[in-house]
C-alpha positions in Angstrom: -8.7 37.4 7.7 -11.7 36.7 5.6 -13.4 33.4 5.9 -14.6 32.0 2.5 -18.1 30.5 2.5 -18.3 27.2 0.6 -19.8 27.2 -2.9 -20.9 24.3 -5.0 -18.8 23.2 -8.0 -21.0 23.0 -11.0 -21.3 20.5 -13.8 -20.1 22.2 -17.0 -16.4 21.6 -16.1 -17.2 17.8 -15.8 -19.2 17.9 -19.1 -16.3 19.5 -21.0 -13.7 17.2 -19.5 -15.8 14.3 -20.8 -15.6 15.9 -24.1 -11.9 15.9 -23.8 -11.8 19.7 -23.9 -11.4 20.7 -20.3 -7.8 19.7 -19.7 -4.5 21.6 -20.1 -6.1 24.9 -21.0 -3.6 27.7 -21.6 -3.1 30.3 -19.0 -5.3 33.5 -19.3 -4.9 36.6 -17.3 -2.5 34.9 -14.9 -4.9 32.2 -13.9 -6.0 28.8 -15.3 -9.4 29.1 -16.9 -12.0 26.9 -15.2 -15.3 26.3 -16.9 -18.3 26.6 -14.7 -22.0 25.9 -15.1 -23.2 29.5 -14.4 -26.7 28.5 -13.3 -28.2 31.7 -11.9 -30.9 30.0 -9.8 -28.1 27.9 -8.1 -25.9 31.0 -7.7 -28.7 32.9 -6.0 -29.5 29.9 -3.8 -25.9 29.8 -2.7 -25.9 33.5 -1.9 -29.2 33.1 0.0 -27.7 30.2 2.0 -24.7 32.4 2.9 -27.0 35.3 3.9 -29.1 33.0 6.1 -26.0 31.5 7.8 -24.7 35.0 8.6 -28.1 36.3 9.7 -28.5 33.4 12.2 -25.0 34.1 13.6 -25.8 37.8 14.0 -29.1 37.1 15.8 -27.3 34.6 18.1 -24.7 37.3 18.9 -27.4 39.9 19.4 -29.1 37.7 22.0 -26.0 37.3 24.0 -25.4 39.4 27.1 -23.0 42.3 27.0 -20.3 40.5 29.1 -20.5 37.4 26.9 -20.2 39.5 23.8 -17.0 41.2 25.1 -15.5 37.9 26.2 -16.2 36.3 22.8 -14.7 39.2 21.0 -11.6 39.0 23.1 -11.4 35.2 22.4 -12.3 35.9 18.7 -15.2 33.4 19.0 -18.0 36.0 18.5 -18.9 34.9 15.0 -17.5 34.3 11.5 -15.5 37.0 9.7 -18.6 37.5 7.4 -20.9 38.0 10.4 -18.5 40.5 11.9 -17.8 42.3 8.6 -14.2 41.4 8.3 -14.5 40.1 4.8 -15.7 43.6 3.8 -12.8 45.3 5.6 -10.4 43.0 3.7 -11.6 44.6 0.5 -10.6 48.1 1.7 -8.3 47.9 4.7 -8.0 51.6 5.7 -8.0 53.3 9.1 -11.5 54.7 8.4 -12.8 51.2 7.5 -11.1 49.8 10.6 -13.1 52.2 12.9 -16.3 51.2 11.2 -15.4 47.6 11.5 -14.8 48.0 15.3 -18.3 49.5 15.7 -19.8 46.7 13.6 -18.1 44.0 15.7 -19.8 45.4 18.8 -23.2 45.7 17.0 -23.2 43.3 14.0 -27.0 43.5 13.8 -26.9 47.2 13.1 -28.0 47.7 9.4 -26.6 51.3 9.2 -23.1 50.4 10.3 -22.8 47.4 8.0 -24.0 49.4 5.0 -21.6 52.2 6.0 -18.8 49.6 5.5 -20.3 48.4 2.2 -20.4 52.0 1.0 -16.8 52.6 2.0 -15.7 49.7 -0.2 -18.0 50.8 -3.0 -16.6 54.3 -3.0 -13.0 53.2 -2.7 -12.5 53.1 -6.5 -10.9 49.7 -6.2 -11.3 47.3 -9.2 -13.4 44.7 -7.5 -13.7 41.2 -8.9 -16.7 39.0 -9.3 -16.0 37.3 -6.0 -15.5 40.7 -4.3 -18.9 42.0 -5.6 -20.5 38.7 -4.5 -19.2 39.5 -1.0 -20.7 43.1 -1.3 -24.0 41.7 -2.6 -24.3 39.2 0.2 -23.3 41.7 2.9 -25.7 44.4 1.7 -28.6 41.8 1.8 -27.5 40.6 5.2 -27.8 44.2 6.5 -31.4 44.4 5.5 -32.4 40.8 6.6 -31.7 41.1 10.4 -35.0 42.9 11.2 -34.8 46.4 9.8 -35.1 48.1 6.4 -35.2 51.6 4.9 -35.7 52.8 1.3 -32.2 54.2 1.4 -30.7 51.0 2.6 -32.4 49.1 -0.2 -30.8 51.5 -2.6 -27.4 50.3 -1.4 -28.5 46.7 -2.0 -29.7 47.6 -5.5 -26.3 49.1 -6.4 -24.4 46.1 -5.1 -26.9 43.8 -6.9 -26.4 45.8 -10.2 -22.6 45.4 -9.9 -22.8 41.8 -9.0 -25.0 41.0 -12.0 -22.7 43.0 -14.2 -19.7 41.0 -13.1 -21.7 37.8 -13.5 -22.7 38.7 -17.0 -19.0 39.4 -17.8 -18.2 35.9 -16.4 -20.9 34.3 -18.5 -19.8 35.9 -21.7 -16.2 34.9 -21.0 -17.3 31.3 -20.4 -19.3 31.4 -23.6 -16.4 32.7 -25.7 -14.1 30.0 -24.2 -16.6 27.2 -25.0 -17.2 28.5 -28.5 -13.5 28.3 -29.1 -13.5 24.7 -27.8 -16.4 23.9 -30.2 -14.4 25.3 -33.0 -11.4 23.1 -32.0 -13.7 20.1 -31.8 -15.1 20.8 -35.3 -11.6 20.5 -36.8 -10.6 17.4 -34.8 -12.2 14.1 -35.8 -11.5 12.6 -32.4 -13.9 15.1 -30.7 -16.9 14.7 -33.1 -18.8 12.4 -30.7 -18.6 15.1 -28.0 -19.7 18.1 -30.1 -23.3 17.8 -29.0 -22.2 18.0 -25.3 -20.3 21.2 -26.0 -23.3 22.6 -27.8 -25.5 21.8 -24.9 -23.1 23.6 -22.5 -23.1 26.6 -24.8 -26.9 26.7 -25.1 -27.1 26.6 -21.2 -24.7 29.5 -20.9 -26.6 31.5 -23.5 -29.8 30.9 -21.6 -28.1 32.1 -18.4 -26.9 35.3 -20.1 -30.5 36.1 -21.0 -31.6 35.4 -17.4 -28.9 37.7 -16.0 -29.9 40.4 -18.4 -33.5 40.1 -17.2 -32.3 40.4 -13.6 -30.2 43.5 -14.6 -33.4 45.0 -16.2 -35.3 44.5 -12.9 -32.5 46.0 -10.9 -32.4 49.1 -13.2 -36.1 49.5 -12.7 -35.6 49.5 -9.0 -32.8 52.1 -9.2 -34.8 54.3 -11.6 -37.8 54.1 -9.3 -35.7 55.3 -6.4 -34.4 58.2 -8.4 -38.0 59.2 -9.4 -39.1 59.1 -5.8 -42.4 57.2 -5.5 -45.4 59.1 -4.2 -44.8 58.2 -0.6 -44.1 61.3 1.6 -41.5 59.8 3.8 -37.8 60.4 4.5 -35.9 57.5 2.6 -33.6 57.2 5.6 -36.5 56.4 7.9 -36.0 52.9 9.3 -38.8 50.4 9.8 -37.8 47.5 12.1 -39.6 44.4 13.4 -38.8 45.7 16.9 -40.6 49.0 16.2 -43.7 47.1 14.9 -43.8 44.6 17.7 -43.4 47.4 20.3 -46.3 49.3 18.7 -48.5 46.2 18.8 -47.6 45.4 22.4 -48.0 48.9 23.8 -51.5 49.4 25.1 -50.8 52.6 27.1 -50.7 55.0 24.2 -53.7 57.2 23.3 -55.7 55.8 20.4 -55.3 59.0 18.3 -51.5 58.9 18.8 -51.4 55.2 18.0 -53.4 55.8 14.8 -50.8 58.4 13.7 -48.0 56.0 14.5 -49.6 53.3 12.5 -50.0 55.7 9.5 -46.3 56.6 9.7 -45.3 53.0 9.8 -47.5 52.1 6.9 -45.8 55.0 4.9 -42.4 53.4 5.7 -43.8 50.0 4.6 -45.0 51.4 1.3 -41.7 53.1 0.5 -39.9 49.8 1.4 -42.3 47.6 -0.6 -41.8 49.9 -3.6 -38.1 49.0 -3.8 -37.8 45.6 -2.1 -39.7 43.9 -4.9 -36.6 44.4 -7.0 -34.3 42.7 -4.5 -35.1 39.0 -4.8 -33.0 37.8 -1.8 -34.9 40.1 0.5 -38.4 39.0 -0.5 -38.7 36.6 2.3 -37.7 39.1 5.0 -39.9 41.8 3.5 -42.9 39.5 3.4 -42.5 38.6 7.1 -42.6 42.4 7.9 -45.5 43.2 5.6 -47.5 40.2 6.9 -47.8 42.0 10.2 -49.5 45.0 8.5 -52.0 42.6 7.0 -52.8 41.5 10.5 -52.9 45.1 11.8 -55.2 46.3 9.1 -57.1 43.3 7.8 -60.0 45.4 6.3 -57.7 47.7 4.3 -56.6 46.9 0.7 -53.1 48.5 1.0 -51.3 45.8 3.2 -52.5 43.0 0.8 -51.5 45.2 -2.2 -47.9 45.6 -0.8 -47.6 41.8 -0.4 -49.0 41.2 -3.8 -46.4 43.4 -5.5 -43.6 41.6 -3.9 -45.1 38.2 -5.0 -45.6 39.6 -8.5 -41.9 40.5 -8.7 -41.0 37.0 -7.5 -43.2 35.6 -10.3 -41.5 37.7 -13.0 -38.1 36.6 -11.8 -39.1 32.9 -11.6 -40.3 33.1 -15.2 -37.1 34.7 -16.3 -35.1 32.0 -14.6 -37.3 29.2 -16.2 -36.9 30.6 -19.7 -33.1 30.3 -19.3 -32.8 27.2 -17.1 -35.9 25.1 -17.6 -36.4 22.7 -14.7 -39.3 21.2 -12.8 -38.2 23.0 -9.6 -38.5 26.4 -11.4 -41.8 25.5 -13.0 -43.1 24.7 -9.5 -41.7 28.0 -8.3 -43.6 29.9 -11.0 -46.9 28.3 -9.9 -46.2 29.0 -6.2 -45.4 32.6 -6.9 -48.5 33.0 -9.0 -50.7 31.5 -6.2 -49.2 33.8 -3.7 -49.6 36.9 -5.9 -53.2 35.9 -6.8 -54.2 35.4 -3.2 -53.0 38.8 -2.1 -54.3 40.7 -5.2 -57.7 38.9 -4.7 -57.8 40.0 -1.1 -56.9 43.6 -2.1 -59.6 43.6 -4.8 -62.2 42.3 -2.3 -61.3 45.2 0.1 -61.5 47.8 -2.7 -65.1 46.7 -3.3 -67.3 48.1 -6.1 -66.6 51.8 -5.5 -63.2 53.0 -6.7 -62.0 56.5 -5.9 -58.3 56.5 -5.5 -55.3 55.9 -7.8 -54.3 53.0 -5.4 -57.7 51.4 -6.0 -57.3 51.6 -9.7 -53.7 50.2 -9.5 -54.9 47.2 -7.5 -57.7 46.4 -10.0 -55.5 46.8 -13.1 -52.5 44.9 -11.6 -54.9 42.0 -10.7 -56.2 41.9 -14.2 -52.7 42.0 -15.6 -51.6 39.2 -13.3 -54.4 36.9 -14.7 -53.7 37.7 -18.3 -49.9 37.4 -17.8 -50.2 34.0 -16.1 -52.5 32.6 -18.7 -49.9 33.4 -21.4 -47.1 32.0 -19.3 -49.0 28.8 -18.6 -49.6 28.2 -22.3 -46.5 29.6 -24.0 -43.8 28.9 -21.4 -45.0 26.1 -19.1 -47.0 24.4 -21.8 -49.7 23.4 -19.3 -53.2 25.0 -19.6 -54.8 25.5 -16.1 -58.1 23.6 -15.3 -61.0 25.0 -17.4 -63.4 25.6 -14.5 -60.7 27.4 -12.5 -59.8 29.5 -15.5 -63.4 30.7 -16.0 -63.7 31.8 -12.4 -60.4 33.6 -12.5 -61.1 35.3 -15.9 -64.6 36.4 -14.7 -63.1 38.0 -11.6 -60.3 39.7 -13.6 -62.8 41.1 -16.2 -65.0 42.5 -13.4 -62.0 44.1 -11.7 -60.7 45.8 -14.9 -64.2 47.0 -15.8 -64.3 48.7 -12.4 -61.0 50.5 -13.2 -62.2 51.9 -16.5 -62.7 55.4 -15.0 -58.9 55.5 -14.7 -58.6 55.7 -18.5 -56.0 52.9 -18.5 -58.2 49.8 -18.6 -59.4 49.5 -22.2 -56.4 47.7 -23.7 -56.1 45.3 -20.8 -59.8 44.5 -20.9 -59.6 43.7 -24.6 -56.6 41.4 -23.9 -58.5 39.5 -21.1 -61.7 39.2 -23.3 -59.5 37.8 -26.2 -58.2 35.2 -23.8 -61.8 34.4 -22.7 -62.9 34.1 -26.4 -60.0 31.8 -27.1 -61.2 29.5 -24.2 -64.9 29.8 -25.4 -66.0 31.8 -22.3 -67.2 34.7 -24.5 -68.7 34.8 -28.0 
C-alpha cells in the first residue's frame, strides 16, 4: 500500500567501487550490504523535501470541496499514501489503526489525528527499522507543518526525531565498521594500495557524520528534557495554536478591545510554549518562523515576539555549525552566516525593545543571549570558518554586545560572559 518517496543515491558506494572494494560483498543479516554516503545535511534535505511534498498535497486536498473529496477518495485519487497516512498504517495494520486511518483520510490536515496514528505505531512495540523511523519522523513533522502546532505535538516530533537519529547513528557506525574492514583488506593486498587514500577519505567523512548525528541527538535530548521540566509558561501543553486562529483574530474587528487583548495574551502564551520546543526540531523551523512572524507584526513594540524568533534562529545556527564541523562545504558555511544574520537581527530588535531599564527575567535573558550570540559567532568565524568578519562591523557588534551584557549585570549571571566579550575586544585591539 505504501508509496515510497524517492531518495538520492549517495557517492560513497561509487568511491569504494572505484577502490575495487564495493563489489561481491558477503551477505549480512539476510541482505547485501550497500555502502552509503551518510551525509546528514543531505539526509535532512531529502526528509524536508518529502515533508513539503506531502504538505502541499494535504493543503490541496483541504481546499477541495466536500463532494470532490468524497469522489477522489472513492476513486483513490485523493493524494499519495504518505499524505493520507497509509504508509503509517502499513507499519501497524490493526483494526484500531484502520479506524484512525479512515478519519485521517477524511481530514489529512488534522494534526491530532495524524499524530494519533504516529503514536499508535510508536507504542506498538514493533522493532522498527531505520526506514520505518524515517517514515515516522517525516509524518510527525508533516502533522505540525500544515498550519497548527502545540507543545504536546512537538513532543511527539521530538520522540520520533530521537529514534530516527538513533537508527541513523547505528547505520553510520555499521558503515564505519564495514569500511574499516575494507581498509584492513586493502592494507594486506598490494593491488589496492593506490585506493587506500580514497577509503580513508570515506571513513573520515563517516566519522564526521557520526559526530554530527551525536550533536543532533544532544539537541533533541535537550528538547525532551525541557518538556519534562515544563518551561515557565502557564499553558496547557495540548493547547493548539493554528494559523487559522491567528488570522481570524487579526481579521475580527467586532470583538471588544479588552477581550481581544486577553485573546492575544493567550495566543502569545501558546507561541512561547511552542517556540521553547520547536527550536529543537530543525525541520519545523520554517513553519514556526512563519507563525511567529505574525506576532512580530501584532506586537512590534514588545521584545518577546522578536526574542522567540531569535531563539529559533539561534538553534538553526547551532545545528548549521554542527553540520559544518562534520561535513565542511561552502553551502553549509553560507548557511552558518545566514543563520547568524537572522539571529542577530531578531536579538538586536529584542534588545532595542528592552531599552536601558531591565526588570524581568525575560529582559535579562534577551540581553545575555544576545551577548552570547556575538561571542559565539566570533569564535566560530575564527576557529571554524577561518574568516574573520570586517573589523569595523566587529567593533560595532562588540560595543552593542558589551553594552547589553552590562545592562544584565543585576541578574548575577553576566560577569563571566562580559569578561569573555572584553577578552575578544582586547584581542582585536578594541580595548586596552
